[in-house]
C-alpha positions as CSV (number, residue, x, y, z in Angstrom):
1,M,7.9,-21.5,-6.0
2,A,9.6,-18.7,-4.7
3,A,13.2,-18.4,-4.6
4,G,15.3,-19.1,-1.4
5,P,17.8,-17.3,0.1
6,A,20.4,-19.6,-2.2
7,D,18.2,-18.5,-5.7
8,A,18.2,-15.0,-4.4
9,H,21.8,-14.5,-4.4
10,A,22.1,-16.6,-7.7
11,V,19.8,-13.9,-9.4
12,A,21.3,-10.9,-7.7
13,D,22.3,-9.2,-11.1
14,S,18.7,-9.2,-12.5
15,R,17.7,-6.9,-9.6
16,P,16.2,-4.0,-10.6
17,T,17.9,-0.1,-9.6
18,M,15.2,0.9,-7.3
19,D,14.9,4.7,-6.2
20,V,15.2,5.2,-2.9
21,V,14.8,8.1,-0.4
22,Q,17.4,8.8,2.9
23,V,15.4,9.4,5.7
24,P,17.6,10.7,8.4
25,A,17.7,10.0,12.5
26,G,15.1,11.5,14.1
27,S,11.7,12.1,16.0
28,F,8.0,12.6,14.8
29,V,4.3,12.3,16.4
30,M,3.1,9.4,14.9
31,G,-0.8,8.9,14.9
32,T,-3.8,11.1,15.8
33,D,-6.1,12.0,18.1
34,D,-8.6,13.8,15.5
35,P,-12.2,12.5,16.5
36,R,-13.0,12.1,13.0
37,G,-11.2,9.2,12.7
38,Y,-11.4,5.8,13.6
39,A,-11.1,4.5,16.9
40,E,-11.4,0.9,16.1
41,D,-8.5,0.8,14.0
42,G,-5.9,2.4,17.3
43,E,-5.3,5.9,14.9
44,G,-4.2,6.8,18.3
45,P,-3.2,8.5,21.2
46,A,-0.6,10.7,19.1
47,H,2.6,10.1,20.2
48,R,6.6,10.5,19.9
49,V,8.5,8.0,17.9
50,T,12.3,8.3,17.7
51,L,13.7,6.4,14.5
52,D,17.6,5.6,13.7
53,A,17.9,6.6,9.7
54,F,17.1,4.4,6.7
55,S,16.2,4.5,3.5
56,I,12.4,4.0,1.9
57,G,11.5,3.3,-1.8
58,A,10.5,6.5,-3.2
59,H,7.4,4.8,-5.1
60,T,5.3,1.3,-4.4
61,V,6.9,-1.4,-6.0
62,T,5.7,-1.3,-10.1
63,N,4.4,-4.1,-12.2
64,A,7.9,-3.6,-14.2
65,A,9.9,-4.4,-11.1
66,F,8.1,-7.0,-10.0
67,A,7.9,-8.7,-13.5
68,T,12.1,-8.6,-13.2
69,F,11.7,-10.5,-9.6
70,V,8.9,-13.0,-11.0
71,E,11.5,-13.7,-14.2
72,A,14.1,-14.2,-11.9
73,T,12.7,-16.4,-9.4
74,G,9.8,-17.9,-10.8
75,H,8.0,-16.8,-8.0
76,R,3.7,-17.3,-8.6
77,T,2.3,-15.1,-5.9
78,T,-0.7,-16.2,-3.3
79,A,-3.4,-15.0,-6.0
80,E,-2.1,-17.1,-8.7
81,R,-1.7,-20.3,-6.6
82,L,-5.3,-19.8,-5.2
83,G,-6.7,-19.2,-8.7
84,T,-8.5,-16.0,-7.6
85,S,-8.3,-12.3,-6.0
86,F,-11.0,-9.6,-5.4
87,V,-11.2,-7.0,-7.8
88,F,-13.4,-3.8,-7.4
89,G,-16.4,-4.6,-9.2
90,G,-16.7,-0.7,-10.7
91,L,-13.6,-2.2,-12.9
92,L,-15.1,-4.6,-13.9
93,P,-17.4,-5.1,-17.5
94,D,-20.9,-4.3,-17.3
95,D,-21.5,-8.3,-18.7
96,F,-19.7,-9.5,-15.9
97,P,-20.9,-12.8,-14.7
98,P,-22.1,-12.7,-11.3
99,T,-19.4,-13.8,-8.7
100,R,-19.0,-14.0,-5.2
101,G,-18.8,-11.0,-3.3
102,V,-18.0,-9.4,0.1
103,V,-20.5,-9.5,3.2
104,S,-19.4,-6.4,4.5
105,A,-18.2,-4.6,1.6
106,P,-20.2,-6.6,-1.9
107,W,-18.6,-4.0,-4.3
108,W,-15.4,-6.4,-4.2
109,R,-15.8,-9.2,-6.4
110,E,-14.2,-12.5,-6.2
111,V,-12.5,-13.1,-9.6
112,E,-11.2,-16.4,-11.2
113,G,-7.9,-15.6,-12.9
114,A,-7.1,-12.1,-11.0
115,D,-3.7,-12.0,-10.2
116,W,-0.8,-9.2,-10.6
117,R,-1.0,-9.9,-14.5
118,H,-4.1,-9.5,-14.8
119,P,-5.6,-7.1,-12.4
120,E,-9.4,-7.4,-13.3
121,G,-9.4,-10.9,-14.7
122,T,-8.4,-12.8,-17.6
123,H,-9.7,-10.4,-19.9
124,S,-7.1,-8.2,-18.7
125,D,-3.4,-7.3,-18.6
126,V,-0.7,-5.0,-17.5
127,S,1.1,-3.9,-21.1
128,D,0.3,-0.2,-20.5
129,R,0.6,-0.3,-16.8
130,A,3.9,-1.2,-16.7
131,D,4.7,2.0,-14.3
132,H,1.7,1.3,-12.0
133,P,2.2,0.1,-8.8
134,V,2.0,-3.8,-8.5
135,V,-1.7,-5.1,-7.0
136,H,-2.6,-8.8,-6.2
137,V,0.4,-9.3,-4.1
138,S,-0.3,-10.2,-0.2
139,W,2.2,-9.6,2.7
140,L,3.8,-13.5,1.8
141,D,4.3,-12.0,-1.9
142,A,5.6,-8.9,-0.8
143,V,8.4,-10.2,1.7
144,A,9.2,-12.3,-1.1
145,Y,10.2,-9.7,-3.6
146,C,12.0,-7.6,-0.7
147,T,14.4,-11.0,0.2
148,W,15.0,-11.3,-3.5
149,S,15.9,-7.3,-3.6
150,G,18.0,-7.0,-0.8
151,T,15.7,-5.1,1.0
152,R,12.9,-5.3,3.7
153,L,9.3,-4.0,4.5
154,P,9.5,-0.6,6.2
155,T,7.7,-0.6,10.0
156,E,4.6,0.9,10.1
157,A,6.5,4.0,11.9
158,E,9.2,4.2,9.2
159,W,6.1,4.6,7.0
160,E,4.3,7.0,8.5
161,C,7.7,8.6,9.5
162,A,8.7,8.9,5.5
163,A,5.3,9.3,4.3
164,R,4.6,12.7,6.7
165,G,7.8,14.0,5.3
166,G,8.7,16.2,7.9
167,R,5.4,17.7,9.0
168,D,3.9,16.6,12.3
169,Q,0.0,16.3,12.9
170,Q,-1.1,17.1,9.7
171,H,-3.3,14.7,7.8
172,F,-1.5,14.8,4.3
173,P,2.0,14.8,3.0
174,W,1.8,18.6,2.2
175,G,-1.0,19.6,5.2
176,E,-4.4,20.0,6.4
177,E,-6.4,20.6,3.3
178,R,-7.1,17.3,0.9
179,E,-7.4,19.4,-2.1
180,P,-5.9,23.0,-1.7
181,A,-7.0,25.5,-3.8
182,G,-8.9,22.6,-5.5
183,E,-6.0,20.8,-6.9
184,H,-6.1,17.2,-6.7
185,R,-2.7,16.1,-5.3
186,M,-3.7,12.0,-4.9
187,N,-5.7,9.5,-6.4
188,V,-8.8,8.3,-4.4
189,F,-12.8,8.0,-5.6
190,Q,-14.2,11.0,-6.5
191,G,-18.5,11.1,-6.8
192,R,-21.0,8.4,-5.0
193,F,-19.5,5.4,-3.8
194,P,-19.4,3.0,-5.1
195,P,-21.7,3.7,-7.9
196,E,-20.3,6.4,-9.6
197,N,-16.8,7.6,-10.3
198,T,-16.8,10.9,-11.8
199,A,-12.7,10.4,-11.9
200,D,-12.3,14.1,-11.3
201,D,-8.7,13.7,-10.4
202,G,-7.9,12.0,-14.2
203,W,-8.1,8.0,-13.0
204,V,-10.2,5.1,-12.4
205,G,-8.1,2.4,-10.8
206,T,-4.7,2.9,-10.4
207,C,-2.3,5.6,-11.3
208,P,1.6,5.6,-12.7
209,V,3.6,6.0,-9.2
210,G,5.0,9.5,-9.6
211,T,1.9,10.7,-11.1
212,Y,1.2,13.3,-7.9
213,P,4.1,15.8,-6.5
214,A,6.5,14.2,-3.9
215,N,6.4,15.0,-0.1
216,D,9.0,17.5,1.0
217,L,11.3,14.1,1.4
218,G,10.5,12.6,-2.1
219,L,8.0,10.0,-1.7
220,F,5.4,9.8,-4.2
221,E,2.0,8.8,-3.6
222,T,2.1,8.0,0.2
223,T,-1.7,8.5,0.2
224,G,-4.3,7.5,-2.0
225,N,-3.2,4.9,-5.2
226,V,-2.7,1.6,-3.5
227,W,-2.8,0.6,0.5
228,E,1.1,-0.3,1.2
229,W,2.1,-3.3,3.1
230,C,4.2,-2.6,6.3
231,A,6.1,-5.6,8.6
232,D,4.5,-4.8,11.5
233,W,1.8,-7.3,13.2
234,F,-1.8,-5.2,13.8
235,D,-3.1,-4.5,16.9
236,P,-5.4,-1.7,17.5
237,T,-4.5,-1.2,21.5
238,Y,-0.8,-1.0,20.5
239,Y,0.2,2.5,20.2
240,G,-1.1,2.3,24.1
241,R,2.0,1.0,24.9
242,S,4.2,0.6,22.1
243,P,8.0,1.9,22.6
244,Q,9.3,5.3,21.7
245,H,12.8,4.0,20.3
246,S,12.1,2.1,16.8
247,P,8.6,0.7,17.5
248,P,8.6,-2.9,15.8
249,G,5.1,-3.7,16.0
250,P,3.2,-6.2,18.0
251,D,5.2,-9.4,18.8
252,D,2.7,-11.4,17.0
253,G,-1.1,-11.2,15.8
254,E,-3.5,-12.3,12.9
255,A,-3.2,-9.0,10.4
256,R,-0.5,-7.1,8.8
257,V,-0.2,-3.6,9.3
258,M,-1.3,-1.5,5.8
259,R,-0.9,2.1,5.7
260,G,-2.0,5.0,3.0
261,G,-5.1,4.2,1.3
262,S,-6.5,3.4,-2.2
263,Y,-8.3,4.2,-4.9
264,L,-11.0,3.4,-3.5
265,C,-11.1,5.6,-0.4
266,H,-14.1,7.7,-0.2
267,D,-14.8,10.0,3.2
268,S,-18.4,8.5,3.2
269,Y,-17.0,4.9,4.0
270,C,-13.1,5.3,4.3
271,W,-11.7,8.8,5.5
272,R,-8.8,6.7,5.8
273,Y,-6.1,8.0,2.5
274,R,-4.4,10.2,5.4
275,V,-0.7,9.7,6.6
276,D,-2.0,8.9,10.2
277,A,-4.8,6.3,9.4
278,R,-4.1,2.6,9.4
279,S,-5.9,-0.2,8.1
280,A,-4.7,-4.2,8.0
281,N,-5.3,-7.5,6.0
282,T,-4.3,-11.1,6.8
283,P,-0.9,-11.7,5.3
284,D,-2.4,-14.0,2.6
285,S,-4.9,-11.9,1.4
286,S,-4.7,-9.9,-2.0
287,T,-7.0,-7.3,-4.2
288,G,-6.7,-5.0,-6.4
289,N,-6.1,-2.0,-4.5
290,I,-3.0,-3.2,-2.2
291,G,0.8,-2.9,-2.9
292,F,3.8,-2.1,-0.8
293,R,6.9,-0.2,-1.2
294,V,10.6,-1.2,0.6
295,A,13.2,-0.1,2.5
296,S,16.4,-0.9,4.7
297,T,18.4,0.3,7.1
């Protein structure tokens, strides 16, 4: 059972020290009008947003930090309670038995025993991945961690502002080119998706946090590696009516916003490894490419 507020206070001394970045109050242009984007995701219209000062994690929550939370609270994740989660088929052994796939994305396989401790199922563990992002965490799990750590999830506007690192109307934290001068700046899928990952960037699956250079604010891996949960409900029409000052997201919905893309993004089907791209999933969903970072006011 997840720890309640009283339990969280009782284990305050075990909370990890987190690397955070202070983001000053200011404004930025959120979203994009690039016609190559995904209109169905509501990436536009590009619009100016003003935010109060806040702080945000320099990187996503790691397996080590999440393990501390679980040890202190006894929290069981959604995937652990259900007994299954979804794993990219390319990370499973060739002789892995057939399991149910996702109709619209057959490369996703439902795997019994897959959870944050066992990212590819019971045959795997995170003993050598302490500094990798925790995955197989639902939005509900992320919120439970935030409650315990005295933080919160960033709003979508806060996330994009911080992820941009001060670069308005650029697709990446470093500019417009995905690989400037041929240099890999993020962990995404290379090769032919889904059957052949050449791993030109050095990684198949997640990479440790801090692998790639930080943006100009000091945030690491805001594109690629893992999708990141945000606080907001998702609505593809929201940008057209959102308030200019500190937009909180829609009042309700069926899915929560995810930002940043993951190690599975490939421009042949998912050009979402951009700071102006967005996606969503139901709050109880968990997969091997979703994590989160924390924020606070």
